[in-house]
Structure formats: C-alpha cells, structure tokens
N, CA, C and O atoms as CSV, one atom per row, in Angstrom:
chain,resi,resn,atom,element,x,y,z
A,1,MET,N,N,16.771,96.241,73.316
A,1,MET,CA,C,16.336,96.546,74.653
A,1,MET,C,C,14.867,96.958,74.651
A,1,MET,O,O,14.141,96.629,75.588
A,2,ASN,N,N,14.415,97.667,73.622
A,2,ASN,CA,C,13.066,98.108,73.560
A,2,ASN,C,C,12.115,96.903,73.468
A,2,ASN,O,O,11.042,96.912,74.072
A,3,LEU,N,N,12.501,95.892,72.730
A,3,LEU,CA,C,11.659,94.727,72.582
A,3,LEU,C,C,11.487,94.041,73.962
A,3,LEU,O,O,10.384,93.640,74.333
A,4,LEU,N,N,12.582,93.920,74.692
A,4,LEU,CA,C,12.472,93.327,76.021
A,4,LEU,C,C,11.553,94.137,76.906
A,4,LEU,O,O,10.732,93.584,77.639
A,5,LYS,N,N,11.693,95.459,76.836
A,5,LYS,CA,C,10.857,96.365,77.654
A,5,LYS,C,C,9.368,96.196,77.263
A,5,LYS,O,O,8.503,96.143,78.137
A,6,ARG,N,N,9.077,96.113,75.964
A,6,ARG,CA,C,7.703,95.921,75.545
A,6,ARG,C,C,7.145,94.619,76.012
A,6,ARG,O,O,6.007,94.555,76.479
A,7,LEU,N,N,7.957,93.536,75.890
A,7,LEU,CA,C,7.495,92.246,76.349
A,7,LEU,C,C,7.234,92.256,77.829
A,7,LEU,O,O,6.207,91.743,78.274
A,8,TRP,N,N,8.129,92.822,78.608
A,8,TRP,CA,C,7.967,92.886,80.063
A,8,TRP,C,C,6.732,93.720,80.421
A,8,TRP,O,O,5.956,93.315,81.287
A,9,THR,N,N,6.533,94.876,79.772
A,9,THR,CA,C,5.361,95.697,80.038
A,9,THR,C,C,4.101,94.945,79.698
A,9,THR,O,O,3.131,94.983,80.455
A,10,GLY,N,N,4.098,94.266,78.575
A,10,GLY,CA,C,2.908,93.469,78.199
A,10,GLY,C,C,2.578,92.361,79.202
A,10,GLY,O,O,1.420,92.121,79.544
A,11,LEU,N,N,3.644,91.695,79.659
A,11,LEU,CA,C,3.438,90.623,80.672
A,11,LEU,C,C,2.911,91.235,81.961
A,11,LEU,O,O,1.981,90.695,82.562
A,12,VAL,N,N,3.483,92.344,82.395
A,12,VAL,CA,C,3.028,92.958,83.663
A,12,VAL,C,C,1.601,93.414,83.508
A,12,VAL,O,O,0.783,93.222,84.408
A,13,ASN,N,N,1.284,94.031,82.351
A,13,ASN,CA,C,-0.107,94.520,82.133
A,13,ASN,C,C,-1.092,93.369,82.162
A,13,ASN,O,O,-2.177,93.534,82.720
A,14,LYS,N,N,-0.774,92.187,81.583
A,14,LYS,CA,C,-1.673,91.078,81.565
A,14,LYS,C,C,-1.856,90.428,82.920
A,14,LYS,O,O,-2.948,89.949,83.226
A,15,THR,N,N,-0.818,90.398,83.741
A,15,THR,CA,C,-0.922,89.778,85.060
A,15,THR,C,C,-1.222,90.728,86.206
A,15,THR,O,O,-1.492,90.284,87.322
A,16,SER,N,N,-1.178,91.992,85.955
A,16,SER,CA,C,-1.411,92.987,86.985
A,16,SER,C,C,-2.899,93.095,87.337
A,16,SER,O,O,-3.760,92.955,86.469
A,17,THR,N,N,-3.183,93.339,88.588
A,17,THR,CA,C,-4.568,93.453,89.016
A,17,THR,C,C,-5.027,94.927,89.008
A,17,THR,O,O,-6.221,95.206,89.112
A,18,THR,N,N,-4.078,95.856,88.885
A,18,THR,CA,C,-4.383,97.241,88.814
A,18,THR,C,C,-4.187,97.721,87.417
A,18,THR,O,O,-3.297,97.224,86.726
A,19,PRO,N,N,-4.982,98.677,86.952
A,19,PRO,CA,C,-4.843,99.181,85.600
A,19,PRO,C,C,-3.520,99.922,85.436
A,19,PRO,O,O,-3.056,100.607,86.348
A,20,ALA,N,N,-2.910,99.769,84.232
A,20,ALA,CA,C,-1.673,100.461,83.958
A,20,ALA,C,C,-1.905,101.948,83.776
A,20,ALA,O,O,-2.948,102.338,83.249
A,21,PRO,N,N,-0.973,102.791,84.191
A,21,PRO,CA,C,-1.129,104.242,83.992
A,21,PRO,C,C,-1.150,104.574,82.497
A,21,PRO,O,O,-0.505,103.918,81.679
A,22,ALA,N,N,-1.910,105.605,82.181
A,22,ALA,CA,C,-2.048,106.005,80.760
A,22,ALA,C,C,-0.717,106.426,80.117
A,22,ALA,O,O,-0.489,106.227,78.924
A,23,GLU,N,N,0.147,107.011,80.947
A,23,GLU,CA,C,1.465,107.487,80.437
A,23,GLU,C,C,2.273,106.301,79.848
A,23,GLU,O,O,2.888,106.421,78.789
A,24,THR,N,N,2.252,105.179,80.552
A,24,THR,CA,C,2.995,103.992,80.091
A,24,THR,C,C,2.531,103.528,78.754
A,24,THR,O,O,3.346,103.166,77.906
A,25,GLU,N,N,1.233,103.528,78.535
A,25,GLU,CA,C,0.680,103.071,77.303
A,25,GLU,C,C,1.065,104.019,76.182
A,25,GLU,O,O,1.390,103.553,75.090
A,26,GLU,N,N,1.045,105.339,76.401
A,26,GLU,CA,C,1.421,106.317,75.400
A,26,GLU,C,C,2.900,106.122,74.948
A,26,GLU,O,O,3.217,106.111,73.758
A,27,VAL,N,N,3.773,105.970,75.959
A,27,VAL,CA,C,5.185,105.816,75.653
A,27,VAL,C,C,5.411,104.544,74.874
A,27,VAL,O,O,6.200,104.564,73.929
A,28,THR,N,N,4.776,103.446,75.202
A,28,THR,CA,C,4.885,102.196,74.496
A,28,THR,C,C,4.431,102.348,73.066
A,28,THR,O,O,5.094,101.849,72.156
A,29,GLU,N,N,3.315,103.025,72.840
A,29,GLU,CA,C,2.822,103.211,71.485
A,29,GLU,C,C,3.790,104.034,70.654
A,29,GLU,O,O,3.992,103.715,69.482
A,30,VAL,N,N,4.388,105.058,71.192
A,30,VAL,CA,C,5.342,105.884,70.475
A,30,VAL,C,C,6.550,105.054,70.068
A,30,VAL,O,O,7.029,105.180,68.941
A,31,LEU,N,N,7.052,104.206,70.963
A,31,LEU,CA,C,8.211,103.367,70.628
A,31,LEU,C,C,7.877,102.390,69.511
A,31,LEU,O,O,8.701,102.174,68.622
A,32,VAL,N,N,6.739,101.821,69.534
A,32,VAL,CA,C,6.343,100.843,68.504
A,32,VAL,C,C,6.199,101.572,67.162
A,32,VAL,O,O,6.685,101.068,66.149
A,33,GLU,N,N,5.552,102.732,67.123
A,33,GLU,CA,C,5.426,103.479,65.895
A,33,GLU,C,C,6.758,103.923,65.347
A,33,GLU,O,O,6.946,103.915,64.130
A,34,GLU,N,N,7.697,104.311,66.199
A,34,GLU,CA,C,9.008,104.800,65.758
A,34,GLU,C,C,9.845,103.700,65.206
A,34,GLU,O,O,10.556,103.906,64.222
A,35,GLU,N,N,9.793,102.496,65.817
A,35,GLU,CA,C,10.650,101.398,65.358
A,35,GLU,C,C,10.221,100.831,63.982
A,35,GLU,O,O,11.073,100.463,63.173
A,36,CYS,N,N,8.928,100.765,63.729
A,36,CYS,CA,C,8.447,100.154,62.498
A,36,CYS,C,C,8.932,100.912,61.260
A,36,CYS,O,O,9.446,100.302,60.323
A,37,PRO,N,N,8.771,102.257,61.252
A,37,PRO,CA,C,9.239,102.967,60.045
A,37,PRO,C,C,10.757,102.813,59.856
A,37,PRO,O,O,11.204,102.676,58.717
A,38,VAL,N,N,11.561,102.831,60.920
A,38,VAL,CA,C,13.017,102.664,60.763
A,38,VAL,C,C,13.334,101.334,60.100
A,38,VAL,O,O,14.129,101.267,59.162
A,39,ALA,N,N,12.723,100.310,60.583
A,39,ALA,CA,C,12.963,98.937,60.028
A,39,ALA,C,C,12.467,98.892,58.522
A,39,ALA,O,O,13.140,98.338,57.653
A,40,GLU,N,N,11.324,99.469,58.278
A,40,GLU,CA,C,10.789,99.445,56.901
A,40,GLU,C,C,11.667,100.218,55.946
A,40,GLU,O,O,11.967,99.764,54.841
A,41,ILE,N,N,12.081,101.415,56.398
A,41,ILE,CA,C,12.958,102.261,55.537
A,41,ILE,C,C,14.299,101.587,55.311
A,41,ILE,O,O,14.808,101.591,54.191
A,42,PHE,N,N,14.885,101.003,56.361
A,42,PHE,CA,C,16.153,100.332,56.218
A,42,PHE,C,C,16.033,99.176,55.216
A,42,PHE,O,O,16.862,99.025,54.318
A,43,GLU,N,N,15.012,98.390,55.387
A,43,GLU,CA,C,14.798,97.209,54.462
A,43,GLU,C,C,14.574,97.691,53.030
A,43,GLU,O,O,15.080,97.081,52.089
A,44,SER,N,N,13.841,98.751,52.859
A,44,SER,CA,C,13.564,99.303,51.532
A,44,SER,C,C,14.894,99.747,50.878
A,44,SER,O,O,15.154,99.435,49.716
A,45,ILE,N,N,15.707,100.461,51.625
A,45,ILE,CA,C,17.005,100.924,51.077
A,45,ILE,C,C,17.890,99.715,50.703
A,45,ILE,O,O,18.540,99.713,49.657
A,46,CYS,N,N,17.903,98.726,51.547
A,46,CYS,CA,C,18.743,97.498,51.305
A,46,CYS,C,C,18.254,96.779,50.077
A,46,CYS,O,O,19.056,96.364,49.240
A,47,LYS,N,N,16.925,96.620,49.952
A,47,LYS,CA,C,16.371,95.892,48.818
A,47,LYS,C,C,16.654,96.607,47.491
A,47,LYS,O,O,16.960,95.979,46.476
A,48,LYS,N,N,16.542,97.948,47.534
A,48,LYS,CA,C,16.861,98.733,46.319
A,48,LYS,C,C,18.307,98.584,45.909
A,48,LYS,O,O,18.633,98.680,44.726
A,49,ALA,N,N,19.208,98.341,46.909
A,49,ALA,CA,C,20.632,98.165,46.648
A,49,ALA,C,C,20.993,96.740,46.298
A,49,ALA,O,O,22.159,96.435,46.049
A,50,GLY,N,N,19.992,95.853,46.276
A,50,GLY,CA,C,20.276,94.447,45.893
A,50,GLY,C,C,20.559,93.540,47.082
A,50,GLY,O,O,20.981,92.397,46.908
A,51,LEU,N,N,20.333,94.034,48.262
A,51,LEU,CA,C,20.570,93.179,49.460
A,51,LEU,C,C,19.184,92.581,49.833
A,51,LEU,O,O,18.259,93.287,50.235
A,52,GLY,N,N,19.100,91.239,49.673
A,52,GLY,CA,C,17.844,90.570,49.894
A,52,GLY,C,C,17.657,89.928,51.267
A,52,GLY,O,O,18.244,90.366,52.256
A,53,SER,N,N,16.852,88.910,51.311
A,53,SER,CA,C,16.472,88.293,52.552
A,53,SER,C,C,17.661,87.592,53.246
A,53,SER,O,O,17.698,87.519,54.474
A,54,LYS,N,N,18.610,87.088,52.482
A,54,LYS,CA,C,19.808,86.491,53.127
A,54,LYS,C,C,20.503,87.501,54.009
A,54,LYS,O,O,20.939,87.193,55.118
A,55,PHE,N,N,20.596,88.686,53.508
A,55,PHE,CA,C,21.271,89.774,54.245
A,55,PHE,C,C,20.391,90.230,55.400
A,55,PHE,O,O,20.857,90.309,56.536
A,56,LEU,N,N,19.124,90.533,55.126
A,56,LEU,CA,C,18.226,91.103,56.132
A,56,LEU,C,C,17.877,90.071,57.229
A,56,LEU,O,O,17.872,90.413,58.411
A,57,GLU,N,N,17.590,88.824,56.846
A,57,GLU,CA,C,17.176,87.841,57.859
A,57,GLU,C,C,18.340,86.973,58.307
A,57,GLU,O,O,18.490,86.700,59.498
A,58,GLY,N,N,19.175,86.533,57.348
A,58,GLY,CA,C,20.272,85.679,57.668
A,58,GLY,C,C,21.308,86.294,58.628
A,58,GLY,O,O,21.832,85.633,59.526
A,59,LEU,N,N,21.571,87.564,58.400
A,59,LEU,CA,C,22.514,88.250,59.249
A,59,LEU,C,C,21.826,89.094,60.325
A,59,LEU,O,O,22.471,89.803,61.098
A,60,SER,N,N,20.490,88.992,60.347
A,60,SER,CA,C,19.705,89.820,61.304
A,60,SER,C,C,20.038,91.302,61.172
A,60,SER,O,O,20.063,92.032,62.163
A,61,ALA,N,N,20.290,91.732,59.957
A,61,ALA,CA,C,20.682,93.134,59.721
A,61,ALA,C,C,19.631,94.128,60.185
A,61,ALA,O,O,19.963,95.161,60.767
A,62,THR,N,N,18.397,93.830,59.937
A,62,THR,CA,C,17.316,94.795,60.311
A,62,THR,C,C,17.261,94.904,61.807
A,62,THR,O,O,17.204,96.019,62.326
A,63,ASP,N,N,17.276,93.823,62.520
A,63,ASP,CA,C,17.233,93.882,64.012
A,63,ASP,C,C,18.443,94.604,64.551
A,63,ASP,O,O,18.316,95.430,65.455
A,64,LYS,N,N,19.621,94.313,64.015
A,64,LYS,CA,C,20.845,94.982,64.502
A,64,LYS,C,C,20.782,96.474,64.207
A,64,LYS,O,O,21.188,97.291,65.034
A,65,PHE,N,N,20.261,96.843,62.999
A,65,PHE,CA,C,20.202,98.254,62.668
A,65,PHE,C,C,19.238,98.982,63.558
A,65,PHE,O,O,19.551,100.071,64.039
A,66,VAL,N,N,18.053,98.410,63.798
A,66,VAL,CA,C,17.027,99.103,64.616
A,66,VAL,C,C,17.555,99.249,66.033
A,66,VAL,O,O,17.330,100.284,66.660
A,67,GLU,N,N,18.243,98.257,66.552
A,67,GLU,CA,C,18.809,98.342,67.878
A,67,GLU,C,C,19.924,99.404,67.941
A,67,GLU,O,O,20.053,100.095,68.952
A,68,TRP,N,N,20.707,99.536,66.902
A,68,TRP,CA,C,21.862,100.435,66.860
A,68,TRP,C,C,21.449,101.873,66.553
A,68,TRP,O,O,22.024,102.800,67.123
A,69,TYR,N,N,20.477,102.088,65.677
A,69,TYR,CA,C,20.123,103.383,65.153
A,69,TYR,C,C,19.398,104.217,66.178
A,69,TYR,O,O,18.498,103.724,66.858
A,70,GLU,N,N,19.786,105.516,66.303
A,70,GLU,CA,C,19.183,106.421,67.237
A,70,GLU,C,C,18.769,107.726,66.598
A,70,GLU,O,O,18.595,108.724,67.298
A,71,GLY,N,N,18.607,107.745,65.305
A,71,GLY,CA,C,18.270,109.024,64.621
A,71,GLY,C,C,16.812,109.072,64.216
A,71,GLY,O,O,16.011,108.223,64.610
A,72,PRO,N,N,16.474,110.093,63.409
A,72,PRO,CA,C,15.135,110.249,62.931
A,72,PRO,C,C,14.733,109.176,61.927
A,72,PRO,O,O,15.580,108.612,61.235
A,73,ALA,N,N,13.472,108.908,61.856
A,73,ALA,CA,C,12.949,107.848,61.001
A,73,ALA,C,C,12.611,108.391,59.594
A,73,ALA,O,O,11.459,108.359,59.160
A,74,ASP,N,N,13.644,108.887,58.902
A,74,ASP,CA,C,13.479,109.298,57.515
A,74,ASP,C,C,14.593,108.720,56.671
A,74,ASP,O,O,15.673,108.412,57.175
A,75,GLU,N,N,14.323,108.573,55.366
A,75,GLU,CA,C,15.245,107.853,54.496
A,75,GLU,C,C,16.617,108.560,54.404
A,75,GLU,O,O,17.652,107.894,54.413
A,76,GLU,N,N,16.626,109.851,54.319
A,76,GLU,CA,C,17.885,110.605,54.207
A,76,GLU,C,C,18.789,110.355,55.405
A,76,GLU,O,O,19.981,110.101,55.234
A,77,SER,N,N,18.252,110.421,56.595
A,77,SER,CA,C,19.028,110.221,57.816
A,77,SER,C,C,19.533,108.748,57.902
A,77,SER,O,O,20.676,108.490,58.280
A,78,ILE,N,N,18.669,107.830,57.549
A,78,ILE,CA,C,19.065,106.437,57.634
A,78,ILE,C,C,20.174,106.143,56.613
A,78,ILE,O,O,21.149,105.463,56.933
A,79,ARG,N,N,20.023,106.656,55.391
A,79,ARG,CA,C,21.070,106.469,54.366
A,79,ARG,C,C,22.425,107.022,54.862
A,79,ARG,O,O,23.480,106.420,54.665
A,80,ALA,N,N,22.341,108.175,55.502
A,80,ALA,CA,C,23.576,108.844,55.977
A,80,ALA,C,C,24.279,108.052,57.089
A,80,ALA,O,O,25.487,108.171,57.293
A,81,SER,N,N,23.490,107.247,57.797
A,81,SER,CA,C,24.080,106.479,58.916
A,81,SER,C,C,24.603,105.133,58.495
A,81,SER,O,O,25.256,104.475,59.304
A,82,LEU,N,N,24.357,104.669,57.262
A,82,LEU,CA,C,24.713,103.340,56.860
A,82,LEU,C,C,26.232,103.142,56.826
A,82,LEU,O,O,26.711,102.058,57.160
A,83,ALA,N,N,26.970,104.129,56.444
A,83,ALA,CA,C,28.469,103.995,56.372
A,83,ALA,C,C,28.996,103.667,57.800
A,83,ALA,O,O,29.889,102.835,57.959
A,84,GLU,N,N,28.453,104.307,58.784
A,84,GLU,CA,C,28.895,104.055,60.127
A,84,GLU,C,C,28.358,102.733,60.694
A,84,GLU,O,O,29.044,102.045,61.450
A,85,PHE,N,N,27.105,102.388,60.311
A,85,PHE,CA,C,26.508,101.130,60.765
A,85,PHE,C,C,27.281,99.916,60.249
A,85,PHE,O,O,27.527,98.962,60.987
A,86,LYS,N,N,27.653,99.967,58.997
A,86,LYS,CA,C,28.286,98.760,58.412
A,86,LYS,C,C,29.574,98.357,59.070
A,86,LYS,O,O,29.962,97.193,58.972
A,87,ILE,N,N,30.251,99.254,59.732
A,87,ILE,CA,C,31.457,98.886,60.420
A,87,ILE,C,C,31.279,98.241,61.774
A,87,ILE,O,O,32.251,97.864,62.430
A,88,THR,N,N,30.011,98.115,62.195
A,88,THR,CA,C,29.720,97.487,63.466
A,88,THR,C,C,29.743,95.952,63.402
A,88,THR,O,O,29.761,95.290,64.439
A,89,ASP,N,N,29.741,95.384,62.179
A,89,ASP,CA,C,29.725,93.953,62.044
A,89,ASP,C,C,30.456,93.600,60.726
A,89,ASP,O,O,30.144,94.156,59.673
A,90,THR,N,N,31.421,92.677,60.800
A,90,THR,CA,C,32.228,92.398,59.641
A,90,THR,C,C,31.418,91.746,58.495
A,90,THR,O,O,31.645,92.069,57.330
A,91,ALA,N,N,30.508,90.862,58.803
A,91,ALA,CA,C,29.691,90.213,57.799
A,91,ALA,C,C,28.777,91.246,57.102
A,91,ALA,O,O,28.643,91.242,55.878
A,92,ILE,N,N,28.171,92.102,57.883
A,92,ILE,CA,C,27.274,93.151,57.332
A,92,ILE,C,C,28.158,94.089,56.446
A,92,ILE,O,O,27.774,94.454,55.334
A,93,ASN,N,N,29.309,94.450,56.962
A,93,ASN,CA,C,30.204,95.339,56.157
A,93,ASN,C,C,30.559,94.701,54.840
A,93,ASN,O,O,30.550,95.389,53.819
A,94,ALA,N,N,30.867,93.432,54.809
A,94,ALA,CA,C,31.292,92.767,53.566
A,94,ALA,C,C,30.119,92.774,52.558
A,94,ALA,O,O,30.325,93.080,51.383
A,95,LYS,N,N,28.920,92.447,52.997
A,95,LYS,CA,C,27.779,92.426,52.090
A,95,LYS,C,C,27.385,93.836,51.634
A,95,LYS,O,O,27.063,94.039,50.463
A,96,MET,N,N,27.407,94.780,52.523
A,96,MET,CA,C,26.991,96.156,52.143
A,96,MET,C,C,28.017,96.781,51.194
A,96,MET,O,O,27.658,97.575,50.324
A,97,THR,N,N,29.288,96.423,51.363
A,97,THR,CA,C,30.313,96.974,50.500
A,97,THR,C,C,30.313,96.330,49.126
A,97,THR,O,O,30.389,97.023,48.112
A,98,SER,N,N,30.227,95.001,49.087
A,98,SER,CA,C,30.360,94.299,47.800
A,98,SER,C,C,29.075,94.353,46.959
A,98,SER,O,O,29.130,94.519,45.740
A,99,ILE,N,N,27.907,94.209,47.631
A,99,ILE,CA,C,26.673,94.191,46.841
A,99,ILE,C,C,25.981,95.531,46.886
A,99,ILE,O,O,25.574,96.047,45.845
A,100,GLY,N,N,25.837,96.108,48.060
A,100,GLY,CA,C,25.089,97.324,48.212
A,100,GLY,C,C,25.830,98.584,47.786
A,100,GLY,O,O,25.221,99.589,47.418
A,101,GLY,N,N,27.112,98.513,47.842
A,101,GLY,CA,C,27.939,99.700,47.417
A,101,GLY,C,C,27.815,100.853,48.372
A,101,GLY,O,O,27.976,102.000,47.957
A,102,PHE,N,N,27.532,100.602,49.647
A,102,PHE,CA,C,27.416,101.683,50.637
A,102,PHE,C,C,28.792,102.060,51.141
A,102,PHE,O,O,28.920,102.951,51.981
C-alpha cells in the first residue's frame, strides 16, 4: 500500500500546479527510509540462511515481508518475526523451513 501511495503522491506532485506541502514530503521521505532497511535486513538474513534469489525474487518474499512487517527496522526484531511471517504463505513456509531452518 505504501508503494501505491508513493506513486500516487509522485504523480500528483508532478501534475499539480500548486506546490506540495512540506509535511507531505517529510512523511514520504520517512516511509522510504524505513522500508529500505527492512528489505535489506530481511534479504541479508535470508541470504545468510541459504535462501537466494529464487526465494527472494521468485516468490516475491521481500515484497511480501515488507508489506506484512510492522516492527522496528533492526535485525533482532526482524529475525523474531520470521516464524510468524513464514506461515502467511505456504511456498515461503516450505522454503524457510527446509533451507533456512527458521
């Protein structure tokens, strides 16, 4: 949903004849900064566990995790949430259990 919001905001800002309020820009920047570390940390954890690009890109695991995850952007919190995340999708669960050992 955040991606859709960012795209819509970008489109509105490009086509708008009035300048966008400063608050909107700040909120958008915070969302972008927050999402990137979550995705990077998740991918790093998965790669260390032996889950490669087939898992991350083929199953869209990173996108699904970023959309699902609502916690802090630190490795400990993300690792703690993986057991709950893997049950959200059967294919992700199978790969994370057999290869990743989560």
